[in-house]
C-alpha positions as CSV (number, residue, x, y, z in Angstrom):
1,M,103.6,103.1,107.4
2,E,103.5,106.4,109.3
3,S,106.0,108.4,107.3
4,K,107.3,108.6,103.8
5,S,108.7,105.3,102.7
6,L,112.4,105.5,101.9
7,T,112.1,102.3,99.7
8,A,109.2,103.9,97.8
9,L,111.3,107.0,97.1
10,V,114.3,104.9,96.0
11,S,112.0,102.9,93.8
12,A,110.7,106.1,92.1
13,F,114.3,107.2,91.7
14,S,115.3,104.0,90.0
15,R,112.3,104.3,87.5
16,A,113.2,107.9,86.9
17,Y,116.9,107.2,86.3
18,H,116.1,104.3,83.9
19,A,113.7,106.5,81.9
20,E,116.1,109.4,81.6
21,H,119.2,107.4,80.6
22,N,118.0,104.8,78.2
23,P,116.4,105.1,74.7
24,V,115.1,101.5,74.9
25,K,113.4,100.9,78.2
26,I,112.3,98.0,80.3
27,F,109.6,100.3,81.7
28,D,109.0,103.9,80.7
29,D,108.0,106.0,83.7
30,R,108.3,109.4,82.3
31,I,106.7,111.1,85.3
32,A,108.6,109.6,88.1
33,R,111.4,112.2,88.0
34,Q,108.8,115.0,88.4
35,L,107.7,113.4,91.7
36,L,111.1,113.8,93.3
37,T,112.6,117.1,94.3
38,D,116.0,118.0,93.0
39,E,117.3,117.7,96.5
40,E,115.9,114.2,96.8
41,Y,117.2,113.1,93.5
42,D,120.7,114.4,94.1
43,S,120.8,113.0,97.6
44,I,119.8,109.5,96.5
45,S,122.2,109.7,93.6
46,A,125.1,110.7,95.9
47,N,124.3,108.1,98.5
48,M,123.9,105.3,96.0
49,S,127.1,106.1,94.2
50,R,129.0,106.0,97.5
51,A,127.3,102.7,98.2
52,I,129.3,101.0,95.5
53,A,131.8,100.2,98.1
54,F,129.2,98.1,99.9
55,F,127.5,96.6,96.9
56,Q,130.6,96.0,94.8
57,P,133.9,96.2,96.8
58,G,136.9,96.9,94.6
59,F,134.9,98.8,91.9
60,S,137.0,101.3,89.9
61,G,135.4,104.1,88.0
62,T,133.8,107.5,88.2
63,Q,131.0,108.6,90.5
64,E,128.5,108.4,87.6
65,Q,129.7,105.0,86.6
66,A,129.3,103.8,90.2
67,L,125.8,105.2,90.3
68,R,124.8,103.4,87.1
69,Q,126.3,100.2,88.4
70,V,124.3,100.4,91.6
71,V,121.1,101.4,89.9
72,D,121.3,98.8,87.1
73,R,122.4,95.9,89.3
74,Q,120.7,96.6,92.6
75,L,118.0,99.2,92.6
76,S,116.1,99.0,89.3
77,P,115.6,95.3,88.3
78,T,112.6,94.7,90.5
79,P,110.8,98.0,90.3
80,L,111.1,98.0,86.5
81,G,110.3,94.4,86.0
82,R,107.3,94.1,88.2
83,A,105.8,97.4,86.8
84,A,106.3,96.1,83.2
85,F,104.7,92.8,84.2
86,A,101.8,94.4,86.0
87,E,100.9,96.8,83.2
88,R,101.1,94.2,80.5
89,A,98.8,92.0,82.5
90,L,96.5,95.0,83.1
91,A,96.3,95.7,79.3
92,A,95.3,92.1,78.7
93,A,92.7,92.2,81.5
94,A,91.2,95.4,80.2
95,A,90.9,93.9,76.7
96,L,89.0,91.0,78.3
97,G,86.6,93.2,80.1
98,A,88.1,94.4,83.4
99,R,86.8,97.9,84.2
100,Q,88.4,98.7,87.5
101,Y,92.1,99.0,88.4
102,L,92.9,98.9,92.1
103,I,96.5,99.9,93.0
104,F,97.1,98.8,96.5
105,A,99.9,100.5,98.5
106,A,100.1,102.8,95.4
107,G,103.1,104.8,96.7
108,Y,104.5,106.9,93.9
109,D,102.9,104.9,91.1
110,T,102.2,107.1,88.1
111,F,100.0,105.0,85.8
112,A,96.9,107.2,86.2
113,Y,99.0,110.2,84.9
114,R,100.5,108.5,81.9
115,Q,97.6,106.1,81.1
116,P,97.3,105.0,77.5
117,E,94.1,105.5,75.5
118,W,92.7,102.1,76.3
119,A,92.8,102.9,80.0
120,S,90.1,105.5,79.7
121,Q,87.6,102.7,80.0
122,L,88.9,101.9,83.5
123,D,88.1,103.5,86.9
124,I,91.4,103.7,88.7
125,F,91.7,103.5,92.5
126,E,94.9,104.4,94.3
127,I,94.7,102.9,97.8
128,D,97.4,103.8,100.3
129,H,98.2,104.8,103.9
130,P,96.9,108.4,104.6
131,V,100.4,109.8,105.2
132,T,101.8,108.4,101.9
133,A,98.7,109.3,100.0
134,A,98.8,112.9,101.3
135,D,102.5,113.2,100.4
136,K,102.0,112.0,96.9
137,Q,99.1,114.3,96.3
138,A,101.1,117.3,97.6
139,R,103.8,116.5,95.1
140,L,101.4,116.2,92.3
141,S,99.8,119.5,93.3
142,G,103.2,121.1,93.2
143,M,103.6,119.9,89.7
144,R,100.2,121.5,88.8
145,M,99.0,118.1,87.5
146,D,95.3,117.7,87.9
147,P,94.0,114.1,88.6
148,P,92.4,112.5,85.6
149,P,88.6,112.1,85.8
150,N,88.8,108.3,86.1
151,L,91.1,108.4,89.2
152,Y,89.9,108.0,92.8
153,F,92.0,108.3,95.9
154,I,91.3,106.0,98.9
155,S,93.1,106.5,102.1
156,A,93.3,103.3,104.1
157,D,95.8,101.6,106.4
158,L,96.0,98.0,105.0
159,R,97.0,96.7,108.4
160,E,93.6,97.6,109.9
161,P,91.2,94.6,110.0
162,D,88.4,96.5,108.3
163,W,90.3,98.5,105.7
164,Q,87.9,97.2,103.0
165,R,85.2,99.6,104.2
166,H,87.2,102.5,102.8
167,V,87.2,100.9,99.3
168,L,83.5,100.1,99.5
169,A,82.7,103.6,100.5
170,S,84.4,105.1,97.5
171,P,81.7,106.6,95.2
172,G,83.3,105.1,92.1
173,F,83.8,101.5,93.3
174,N,81.5,98.8,92.2
175,P,82.0,95.4,93.8
176,D,80.2,93.7,90.9
177,R,82.6,94.9,88.2
178,V,85.5,92.7,87.1
179,S,88.6,94.3,88.4
180,F,92.4,94.1,88.1
181,C,94.5,94.7,91.2
182,S,98.2,95.3,91.7
183,L,100.0,94.7,95.0
184,L,103.6,95.4,94.2
185,G,106.5,95.5,96.6
186,I,104.4,94.6,99.6
187,S,104.7,90.8,100.3
188,Y,108.3,91.3,101.4
189,Y,107.4,93.5,104.4
190,L,104.6,91.5,105.8
191,A,104.6,88.4,108.0
192,K,103.0,85.4,106.2
193,E,99.7,85.6,108.1
194,E,99.5,89.4,107.4
195,F,100.0,88.8,103.7
196,R,97.5,86.0,103.7
197,Q,94.9,88.2,105.4
198,L,95.6,91.1,103.0
199,L,95.1,88.9,100.0
200,S,92.0,87.5,101.5
201,G,90.6,91.0,102.1
202,I,91.3,92.0,98.5
203,V,89.6,88.8,97.2
204,S,86.5,89.6,99.2
205,L,86.1,92.8,97.2
206,L,86.3,91.1,93.8
207,P,83.9,89.2,91.6
208,A,85.0,86.0,89.7
209,G,87.3,86.7,86.8
210,S,89.2,89.5,88.6
211,G,93.0,89.4,88.8
212,I,95.7,90.2,91.3
213,V,99.3,90.7,90.3
214,F,102.1,90.8,92.9
215,D,105.8,90.1,93.4
216,Y,107.2,88.0,96.1
217,P,110.6,86.6,97.5
218,D,111.2,82.9,97.3
219,E,111.9,80.5,100.1
220,Q,115.7,80.8,99.8
221,T,115.8,84.6,100.3
222,F,116.4,84.4,104.0
223,T,118.9,81.5,103.9
224,P,122.6,81.2,103.3
225,Q,121.8,79.9,99.8
226,A,120.6,83.4,98.8
227,G,122.6,85.2,96.2
228,E,124.9,88.1,97.1
229,R,122.6,90.7,95.7
230,A,119.7,89.4,97.7
231,Q,121.7,89.3,100.9
232,K,122.8,92.9,100.5
233,Q,119.3,94.0,99.6
234,L,118.1,92.5,102.9
235,M,120.8,94.5,104.7
236,M,120.0,97.7,102.9
237,V,116.2,97.7,103.5
238,A,116.8,96.7,107.2
239,R,119.0,99.8,107.6
240,A,116.3,101.9,106.0
241,G,113.9,100.7,108.8
242,E,111.8,98.5,106.5
243,P,113.1,94.9,107.1
244,M,111.8,92.1,104.9
245,Q,110.0,89.4,106.7
246,A,108.9,86.4,104.6
247,G,109.6,84.3,101.6
248,Y,107.5,81.6,99.9
249,S,108.0,78.4,97.9
250,C,105.9,78.1,94.7
251,S,104.0,75.2,96.2
252,E,103.3,77.1,99.5
253,L,102.1,80.1,97.5
254,E,99.9,78.0,95.3
255,R,98.3,76.3,98.3
256,M,97.6,79.7,100.0
257,L,96.0,81.0,96.8
258,E,93.9,77.9,96.3
259,E,92.4,78.5,99.8
260,M,91.2,81.8,98.5
261,D,89.7,80.5,95.2
262,L,92.6,82.0,93.3
263,R,94.3,80.1,90.5
264,I,97.8,81.1,89.2
265,D,97.4,82.4,85.6
266,Q,101.0,83.4,85.1
267,H,104.2,83.0,87.1
268,L,107.7,84.1,86.2
269,N,111.0,83.3,87.9
270,P,114.1,85.5,87.6
271,E,115.4,83.7,84.5
272,E,112.0,84.0,82.8
273,I,111.7,87.7,83.8
274,T,115.0,88.5,82.2
275,K,114.2,86.7,79.0
276,L,110.6,88.0,78.6
277,L,110.8,91.6,80.0
278,F,114.5,92.6,79.7
279,H,115.5,91.2,76.4
280,A,114.9,94.3,74.2
281,Y,116.7,96.6,76.6
282,N,119.7,94.2,77.0
283,E,120.0,93.9,73.2
284,S,120.2,97.7,73.0
285,Q,122.6,98.2,76.0
286,P,125.0,95.2,76.1
287,E,127.5,97.3,78.1
288,H,124.9,97.9,80.8
289,P,122.9,94.6,81.1
290,I,120.2,94.2,83.7
291,E,119.2,90.9,85.1
292,A,116.0,90.2,87.1
293,F,116.6,90.2,90.8
294,D,117.7,87.0,92.6
295,H,114.9,85.0,94.3
296,V,112.1,87.4,93.3
297,N,109.1,85.9,91.4
298,Y,106.1,87.6,89.8
299,C,102.6,86.1,90.0
300,L,99.2,86.8,88.3
301,A,96.3,85.1,90.1
302,V,92.7,85.1,88.9
303,K,89.6,84.6,91.1
304,R,87.6,81.6,90.1
C-alpha cells in the first residue's frame, strides 16, 4: 500500500499484451501499454518467460512462446475477465440511470481515458492510495494525456477507518446520485473483517439502486483441493510481497452482503465466465485458448 504495487503493474502488463497480440479481444485496453515504460514491459516479459519453468515444468518452445503461455494461462484470465464483466455491468447501470462511477483501488485502470460516448453522462472517481495515485498521474503526465473533464482523483487509504470523508469532500461527488462502483482485485488481499468493513463503508456512501462489482476467491482457494494454477498464483503473489488472505463460499458471501442490504444481481463462476466472456476470443484463437481462473468468481451486488 506504500509503494507501487507489483501485482498492479503485472495486471497492466497482461492487459497490454492481450490488446497488442489479438485481433479479437476479451477486453481491449488500448492504453495500458502506454502506462508502462519500455524497461518495465521488457523486464516483466523476460521474467515471465523465464517463469515458465515454475508454471509449466517441461515446457519446450521459444522465449516468446513461453511468455504467451504464461500470460494466457496464468496472468491475464482474471484481469481481462473481471474488467470485461465490470464494464459490461457499468454500461447497463448507466443505461438505467447511474450517474457516478467510483473506481476503488483504481491502480492503473484506464476507463476514464478510453471511455465510450455513453460514459460522458458519468462523473468518474478514481480512488486510490496516495502513492499509487501519484505514480499513475505521473505516468499519464509523461504521456501528455490530459484528464477528461468528468474525471476526479481522490487520494485515500482504504485501510483508514474514516476514508469515506475523502470521497464526500470531493467537489464532484453527490451521495444522493445512483452510482456504480468497481472493487476489482482487492478482496484477495484483505482479511475477511477488513473486506467486510470496506464494503460496508462503500455502501454507506450510496443511495438505493447503486451497484458494486467485485471479484473474489472461493473457499477452496487456500486448501489442498485448489487447482495447480491457483496454488502457483498464491506462491507468486506471496513472493511479490502481496499475499492473499481470504476466500469465501457463495453462501457466506451472500450472508455478508445481506447484512449490508445488498442483493446479488449477477454472479459468475469460472465455467460461466469462460462461456460468457471468453467465447468469442477462444473461437478466434483456438491455438491459444484462455480459461477463467480457477476458484475466482465475479459478483454484482445492488443496494436495496
